[in-house]
C-alpha positions as CSV (number, residue, x, y, z in Angstrom):
1,X,-21.2,30.9,17.8
2,X,-24.4,30.8,15.9
3,X,-25.6,33.7,13.5
4,X,-28.6,35.7,13.9
5,X,-29.0,36.3,17.6
6,X,-27.5,38.8,20.2
7,X,-24.0,38.2,21.5
8,X,-25.4,37.1,24.8
9,X,-27.6,34.6,23.8
10,X,-25.2,33.4,20.9
11,X,-22.6,32.6,23.6
12,X,-25.3,30.1,25.3
13,X,-26.6,28.6,22.1
14,X,-24.8,25.3,21.1
15,X,-24.5,25.0,17.4
16,X,-23.6,21.6,17.4
17,X,-26.4,20.4,19.6
18,X,-28.8,22.5,17.5
19,X,-27.6,21.0,14.3
20,X,-27.1,17.4,15.1
21,X,-30.1,16.9,17.6
22,X,-29.9,13.4,19.2
23,X,-26.7,12.6,17.2
24,X,-24.8,15.3,19.4
25,X,-24.1,12.9,22.1
26,X,-21.8,11.1,19.6
27,X,-18.1,12.4,19.2
28,X,-17.2,13.3,15.5
29,X,-15.8,9.9,14.6
30,X,-18.9,8.2,15.8
31,X,-21.1,10.5,13.6
32,X,-18.8,9.9,10.4
33,X,-19.1,6.1,11.2
34,X,-23.0,6.6,11.2
35,X,-23.0,8.6,8.2
36,X,-21.0,5.9,6.2
37,X,-24.0,3.6,6.6
38,X,-26.3,6.0,4.4
39,X,-26.6,6.0,0.6
40,X,-25.8,8.9,-1.3
41,X,-29.3,9.8,-1.6
42,X,-29.8,10.0,2.1
43,X,-26.3,11.8,2.6
44,X,-27.5,14.6,0.2
45,X,-31.1,14.9,2.2
46,X,-29.5,15.1,5.6
47,X,-27.1,17.8,4.3
48,X,-30.3,20.1,3.7
49,X,-31.3,19.5,7.3
50,X,-28.9,21.9,9.1
51,X,-25.8,23.8,8.4
52,X,-23.9,21.2,11.0
53,X,-25.0,18.4,9.1
54,X,-23.8,19.9,5.9
55,X,-20.3,19.9,6.9
56,X,-20.5,16.4,8.0
57,X,-21.9,14.9,4.9
58,X,-19.4,17.0,2.9
59,X,-16.7,15.0,4.4
60,X,-14.5,13.7,1.4
61,X,-14.2,10.0,2.6
62,X,-17.8,9.3,2.8
63,X,-18.1,10.1,-1.0
64,X,-15.0,8.2,-1.7
65,X,-16.5,5.1,-0.2
66,X,-19.6,5.4,-2.0
67,X,-18.1,5.5,-5.2
68,X,-15.8,2.5,-4.7
69,X,-18.5,0.6,-3.2
70,X,-21.4,1.1,-5.5
71,X,-19.8,1.9,-8.9
72,X,-16.8,-0.5,-8.9
73,X,-14.5,0.3,-11.6
74,X,-17.1,2.2,-13.6
75,X,-16.2,5.7,-12.7
76,X,-14.1,8.7,-13.9
77,X,-13.2,11.3,-11.2
78,X,-14.9,14.5,-11.5
79,X,-13.1,17.3,-9.3
80,X,-14.1,15.8,-6.0
81,X,-15.7,12.4,-4.7
82,X,-19.1,13.9,-4.2
83,X,-19.0,15.3,-7.5
84,X,-17.8,12.0,-9.1
85,X,-20.7,10.2,-7.4
86,X,-23.3,12.7,-8.4
87,X,-22.0,12.6,-11.9
88,X,-22.4,8.9,-12.4
89,X,-25.5,8.3,-10.4
90,X,-27.6,11.5,-11.1
91,X,-28.8,11.7,-14.9
92,X,-28.4,15.2,-16.2
93,X,-26.5,16.2,-13.0
94,X,-24.7,19.6,-13.7
95,X,-21.9,20.9,-11.1
96,X,-23.5,23.2,-8.6
97,X,-21.7,26.1,-6.8
98,X,-23.4,28.0,-4.1
99,X,-23.6,31.9,-4.4
100,X,-21.2,31.9,-1.5
101,X,-19.5,29.3,0.8
102,X,-21.3,28.6,3.9
103,X,-19.9,30.2,6.8
104,X,-18.3,27.8,9.4
105,X,-18.6,30.2,12.1
106,X,-19.9,28.5,15.2
107,X,-19.0,25.1,14.0
108,X,-15.7,23.4,14.9
109,X,-14.7,19.8,14.4
110,X,-11.0,18.7,15.2
111,X,-11.9,15.5,13.3
112,X,-12.7,17.2,10.0
113,X,-10.0,19.8,10.3
114,X,-7.4,17.1,10.9
115,X,-8.5,15.3,7.8
116,X,-8.5,18.1,5.5
117,X,-4.9,19.3,7.1
118,X,-3.6,15.7,6.4
119,X,-5.1,16.1,2.8
120,X,-3.5,19.6,2.2
121,X,-0.3,20.1,4.1
122,X,3.2,19.8,2.8
123,X,5.5,17.0,4.0
124,X,7.6,18.3,6.9
125,X,11.3,18.3,6.2
126,X,11.8,17.2,9.8
127,X,10.0,13.9,8.9
128,X,13.0,13.3,6.4
129,X,16.0,14.2,8.5
130,X,16.8,10.6,10.0
131,X,18.9,8.4,7.5
132,X,20.0,5.5,9.7
133,X,19.5,2.4,7.0
134,X,23.1,1.5,5.6
135,X,23.7,2.2,1.8
136,X,26.1,-0.4,0.1
137,X,27.4,-1.2,-3.3
138,X,29.4,-4.0,-4.7
139,X,28.0,-6.4,-2.1
140,X,28.3,-9.9,-3.3
141,X,25.7,-12.6,-2.7
142,X,27.8,-14.0,0.3
143,X,28.1,-10.7,1.7
144,X,24.6,-9.9,1.5
145,X,23.5,-12.9,3.0
146,X,25.9,-13.0,5.8
147,X,25.3,-9.0,6.6
148,X,21.9,-8.4,5.9
149,X,19.7,-11.3,5.1
150,X,20.6,-13.9,8.0
151,X,20.5,-11.2,10.5
152,X,17.4,-9.9,9.2
153,X,18.5,-6.2,8.9
154,X,17.3,-3.8,6.3
155,X,19.8,-2.3,3.8
156,X,19.5,-0.1,0.7
157,X,21.5,-1.3,-2.4
158,X,22.7,1.6,-4.8
159,X,24.3,-0.4,-7.8
160,X,22.0,-3.3,-8.8
161,X,19.1,-1.8,-10.5
162,X,21.0,1.4,-12.2
163,X,21.3,-0.3,-15.7
164,X,17.6,-1.6,-15.8
165,X,16.1,-0.7,-19.1
166,X,13.4,0.6,-16.7
167,X,15.4,3.4,-15.4
168,X,15.5,5.2,-18.8
169,X,12.1,4.1,-20.1
170,X,9.6,4.2,-17.2
171,X,7.2,7.1,-16.9
172,X,4.0,8.1,-17.7
173,X,3.8,8.3,-21.3
174,X,5.8,4.9,-21.5
175,X,3.5,3.3,-19.1
176,X,0.3,4.7,-20.6
177,X,1.7,3.1,-24.2
178,X,2.3,-0.4,-22.8
179,X,-0.7,-0.5,-20.5
180,X,-3.0,0.8,-23.2
181,X,-6.2,-1.6,-23.3
182,X,-5.3,-3.1,-20.2
183,X,-6.8,-2.5,-16.7
184,X,-4.4,-2.0,-13.6
185,X,-5.5,-2.8,-9.9
186,X,-5.9,0.1,-7.8
187,X,-6.8,-0.9,-4.4
188,X,-8.6,-3.8,-5.3
189,X,-10.6,-2.6,-8.3
190,X,-9.5,-2.5,-12.0
191,X,-9.3,0.9,-13.8
192,X,-7.6,2.1,-16.8
193,X,-3.9,3.7,-16.4
194,X,-5.1,7.0,-18.2
195,X,-8.1,7.0,-15.6
196,X,-5.8,6.5,-12.6
197,X,-3.4,9.2,-13.9
198,X,-6.4,11.7,-14.4
199,X,-7.5,10.9,-10.8
200,X,-4.1,11.4,-9.5
201,X,-3.6,14.7,-11.1
202,X,-7.1,16.0,-9.7
203,X,-7.4,14.3,-6.0
204,X,-6.9,15.9,-2.8
205,X,-7.3,12.9,-0.6
206,X,-6.0,12.5,2.9
207,X,-4.7,9.0,1.5
208,X,-4.7,8.8,-2.3
209,X,-5.5,5.8,-4.1
210,X,-2.3,3.6,-4.8
211,X,-1.8,1.6,-8.0
212,X,-0.5,-1.7,-6.8
213,X,-0.9,-4.0,-9.7
214,X,0.2,-7.7,-9.5
215,X,-0.4,-8.8,-13.2
216,X,1.6,-6.2,-15.0
217,X,4.2,-8.4,-16.5
218,X,1.8,-11.1,-17.6
219,X,-0.3,-8.6,-19.3
220,X,2.4,-6.7,-20.6
221,X,5.7,-8.7,-21.2
222,X,7.8,-5.5,-22.2
223,X,7.6,-4.1,-18.7
224,X,8.6,-7.3,-17.2
225,X,11.6,-7.6,-19.7
226,X,12.5,-4.1,-18.6
227,X,13.8,-5.2,-15.4
228,X,15.6,-8.0,-13.8
229,X,15.8,-9.4,-10.4
230,X,19.0,-8.3,-8.7
231,X,21.5,-11.4,-8.2
232,X,21.3,-11.1,-4.4
233,X,17.7,-11.7,-4.4
234,X,17.5,-14.4,-7.0
235,X,17.0,-17.2,-5.0
236,X,13.2,-17.8,-4.8
237,X,11.9,-21.1,-3.3
238,X,8.4,-20.1,-4.0
239,X,9.1,-20.6,-7.6
240,X,9.1,-24.5,-7.2
241,X,5.1,-24.0,-7.1
242,X,5.1,-22.8,-10.7
243,X,1.8,-20.6,-11.6
244,X,0.3,-21.8,-8.2
245,X,2.7,-19.8,-6.0
246,X,1.4,-16.8,-4.2
247,X,1.2,-13.0,-5.6
248,X,4.8,-12.0,-5.5
249,X,5.3,-8.9,-7.8
250,X,3.9,-5.6,-8.2
251,X,3.9,-2.3,-10.3
252,X,3.5,0.6,-7.8
253,X,2.6,3.9,-9.1
254,X,1.0,6.9,-6.9
255,X,0.9,10.6,-6.2
256,X,2.5,12.5,-3.4
257,X,1.0,11.1,0.2
258,X,0.0,7.9,-1.2
259,X,1.7,4.8,0.0
260,X,1.4,1.9,2.5
261,X,0.4,2.1,5.9
262,X,2.0,0.1,8.5
263,X,2.0,-3.7,7.7
264,X,4.2,-6.8,7.9
265,X,4.8,-8.5,4.5
266,X,2.8,-11.7,3.4
267,X,3.7,-15.2,4.6
268,X,6.7,-14.0,6.3
269,X,8.6,-13.4,3.1
270,X,11.3,-11.1,2.5
271,X,11.1,-8.2,0.0
272,X,12.9,-5.8,-2.2
273,X,11.6,-2.6,-3.4
274,X,13.3,-0.7,-6.5
275,X,12.4,3.2,-7.0
276,X,12.5,3.8,-10.6
277,X,10.9,7.4,-10.5
278,X,10.2,9.7,-7.4
279,X,11.4,9.0,-3.7
280,X,9.7,7.2,-1.0
281,X,10.1,7.7,3.0
282,X,10.3,4.4,5.0
283,X,10.0,3.7,8.6
284,X,10.6,0.3,9.8
285,X,10.5,-1.6,13.0
286,X,11.7,-5.3,13.7
287,X,9.2,-8.0,14.4
288,X,9.0,-7.9,17.9
289,X,8.3,-3.9,18.1
290,X,4.8,-2.8,17.3
291,X,4.6,0.7,15.9
292,X,3.2,3.4,17.9
293,X,-0.4,3.9,17.0
294,X,-0.8,0.5,15.5
295,X,-2.9,-2.4,16.9
296,X,-2.5,-5.9,15.5
297,X,-5.2,-8.3,16.5
298,X,-4.4,-11.3,18.9
299,X,-3.7,-13.6,15.6
300,X,-2.2,-10.9,13.4
301,X,-4.7,-11.2,10.7
302,X,-6.1,-7.6,11.2
303,X,-4.1,-4.2,11.8
304,X,-5.8,-1.1,13.1
305,X,-3.8,2.2,12.4
306,X,-4.6,5.9,11.5
307,X,-6.5,6.8,8.6
308,X,-3.6,8.1,6.6
309,X,0.0,8.2,6.5
310,X,0.4,11.9,7.3
311,X,-1.8,11.3,10.2
312,X,0.6,8.8,11.7
313,X,3.3,11.4,11.0
314,X,1.5,14.3,12.7
315,X,0.3,12.1,15.9
316,X,3.0,9.7,16.5
317,X,6.1,10.5,14.6
318,X,7.9,12.5,17.6
319,X,7.0,9.5,19.8
320,X,8.4,7.0,17.3
321,X,11.0,5.7,20.0
322,X,8.3,5.7,22.9
323,X,8.6,1.7,23.2
324,X,12.3,2.0,23.6
325,X,13.3,0.9,19.9
326,X,13.7,3.6,17.5
327,X,13.0,2.7,14.1
328,X,15.0,2.2,10.9
329,X,14.1,5.4,8.5
330,X,15.4,6.4,5.0
331,X,14.3,8.2,2.0
332,X,14.8,5.6,-1.0
333,X,15.5,7.5,-4.4
334,X,15.5,6.5,-7.9
335,X,18.1,3.6,-8.8
336,X,18.1,2.3,-5.3
337,X,16.8,-0.8,-4.0
338,X,15.4,-1.4,-0.1
339,X,15.8,-4.6,1.4
340,X,12.8,-5.1,3.8
341,X,13.8,-8.1,5.9
342,X,10.8,-10.7,6.8
343,X,8.2,-9.7,9.1
344,X,9.6,-6.1,9.8
345,X,6.7,-3.5,10.5
346,X,6.9,-0.9,7.6
347,X,5.4,2.1,6.0
348,X,6.2,3.7,3.0
349,X,4.9,7.3,1.8
350,X,5.4,8.7,-1.5
351,X,7.2,12.2,-1.1
352,X,6.2,13.1,-5.0
353,X,4.8,11.2,-7.8
354,X,6.7,7.8,-7.9
355,X,7.0,4.5,-9.8
356,X,8.7,1.3,-8.1
357,X,8.4,-2.3,-8.5
358,X,8.6,-5.0,-5.8
359,X,9.1,-8.5,-5.4
360,X,8.5,-11.0,-2.4
361,X,10.7,-13.8,-2.0
362,X,11.7,-17.1,0.0
363,X,15.3,-17.9,0.2
364,X,17.0,-20.8,2.1
365,X,17.9,-17.7,4.7
366,X,14.5,-17.5,5.7
367,X,12.7,-20.7,4.7
368,X,12.2,-22.2,8.1
369,X,10.4,-18.9,9.3
370,X,8.2,-19.1,6.2
371,X,7.5,-22.6,6.8
372,X,6.6,-21.9,10.5
373,X,4.3,-19.1,9.5
374,X,2.1,-21.2,7.0
375,X,2.4,-24.2,9.3
376,X,-0.9,-22.6,10.9
377,X,-2.7,-23.3,7.9
378,X,-5.1,-20.5,8.9
379,X,-6.4,-19.1,5.5
380,X,-6.9,-15.7,7.4
381,X,-3.3,-15.3,7.9
382,X,-1.9,-16.5,4.6
383,X,-2.3,-14.1,1.6
384,X,-1.8,-14.2,-2.3
385,X,-4.0,-17.1,-3.4
386,X,-7.7,-17.1,-4.0
387,X,-9.7,-19.3,-1.7
388,X,-9.5,-20.4,1.6
389,X,-8.6,-24.0,0.6
390,X,-5.7,-23.1,-1.2
391,X,-4.4,-20.8,1.5
392,X,-4.9,-23.3,4.0
393,X,-3.0,-26.0,1.9
394,X,-0.1,-23.7,0.9
395,X,2.1,-25.2,3.8
396,X,1.7,-28.6,2.4
397,X,1.8,-28.0,-1.0
398,X,5.0,-25.9,-0.6
399,X,6.6,-28.5,1.4
400,X,5.8,-31.4,-1.1
401,X,6.8,-29.2,-4.1
402,X,10.4,-28.6,-2.1
403,X,10.7,-32.3,-1.5
404,X,10.0,-33.1,-5.4
405,X,12.5,-30.4,-6.5
406,X,15.1,-31.7,-3.9
407,X,14.6,-35.3,-5.3
408,X,15.0,-34.1,-9.0
409,X,18.2,-32.3,-8.3
410,X,19.4,-35.6,-6.4
411,X,18.5,-37.6,-9.4
412,X,20.1,-35.2,-11.7
413,X,23.5,-35.2,-9.6
414,X,23.5,-39.1,-9.5
415,X,23.0,-39.2,-13.2
416,X,25.6,-37.0,-13.9
417,X,23.4,-34.4,-15.7
418,X,24.0,-31.3,-13.5
419,X,25.2,-29.5,-16.4
420,X,21.8,-29.3,-17.8
421,X,19.4,-26.5,-17.1
422,X,18.1,-26.8,-13.4
423,X,15.1,-24.6,-14.1
424,X,12.3,-26.5,-12.0
425,X,9.7,-23.8,-12.9
426,X,7.2,-24.1,-15.3
427,X,8.2,-22.2,-18.5
428,X,5.6,-19.4,-18.5
429,X,7.2,-17.7,-15.3
430,X,8.4,-14.3,-17.3
431,X,11.0,-12.4,-15.2
432,X,10.7,-15.0,-12.5
433,X,14.3,-16.4,-12.0
434,X,14.8,-20.1,-12.0
435,X,14.5,-22.0,-9.1
436,X,17.9,-22.6,-7.3
437,X,19.0,-24.1,-4.1
438,X,21.9,-22.0,-2.6
439,X,23.1,-22.9,0.7
440,X,25.6,-20.1,1.0
């Protein structure tokens, strides 16, 4: 109800219509979409028009978008995204606190409330109860390939990374020391590791920014030396491309509620994800089962899904088996590695501040699927390389490199030189294992 009128009149007044004018015909999502088109200056002016517009223009995601779109990597987080924008754009800006908060009585928005709830609620323990991904230890390469890689089934390995130096070293202080003077990729934008940590501590985002850095091992060789690719994942045929291979390894750091929304890994590759600190909840569907609430485009190049991970759990988790197929679910903890099979849909949400490392790879077990995927030569579908031309030619380049590697191995065999090193990759591959054919 609106304030300042007798009760009988207040009940008949439409505060939303009064505050929005001709925009009142739009639902809340459309209003926010319209506001996303405005500059910070016009948002600030619009906030003074009515109490209703003040609440809409205060939406956190509007100012977050402005900061990331207009400031690039030249920002330091300041209490909120609105304050961050004002502090950087308005010379002499000082934080302003009104004498008292505006009274929201008479104003209701399910959309804005839902966004606020997703940003502040605790993870529901019911979301963590299901654990149906097998945990295994002591697997040989042959067992892993026959029981999981060839059948394309997920598994958690509990004993393949526990002795990594990273398990003892990697924490905020160590990463800050090693990454000092270097930028890390947060989303698609570079920023300092210290700046990201300051943001992570102060933010209250519905979907916090995620540090997902593909160049950490090249910039900081010490970090690359702190882990080794587990033996069961060591065959990586993309290595025949040398430095021209698609992006394949990432350092991952994020606060609670950060993570990855539903997607399929690039180029039909398999992946492994090792948790060093913290814990992650995973929900996974096989390739033919599209998760509820997820709408991929006809060609698979784009995926529409809820704004945040928490929103998906709130809206769809109880209906997760509605399509007739219950997902694979698990919580992966420090020292554990999850095998993500090719083209499985998956999301991962950090339950606490987490540090992980992940790599995508091609083995003989999934080579034909990768080649079939790349054969479209559609640059919108291929990822991990810069430029449409390189993405479109990846199939042909990869096939040519495989044939060359096969010819070289055959020559070495005929000449009796198989005892020599068969490393067919360039010498600057760092932690990437040597290419090898393994037809187990």
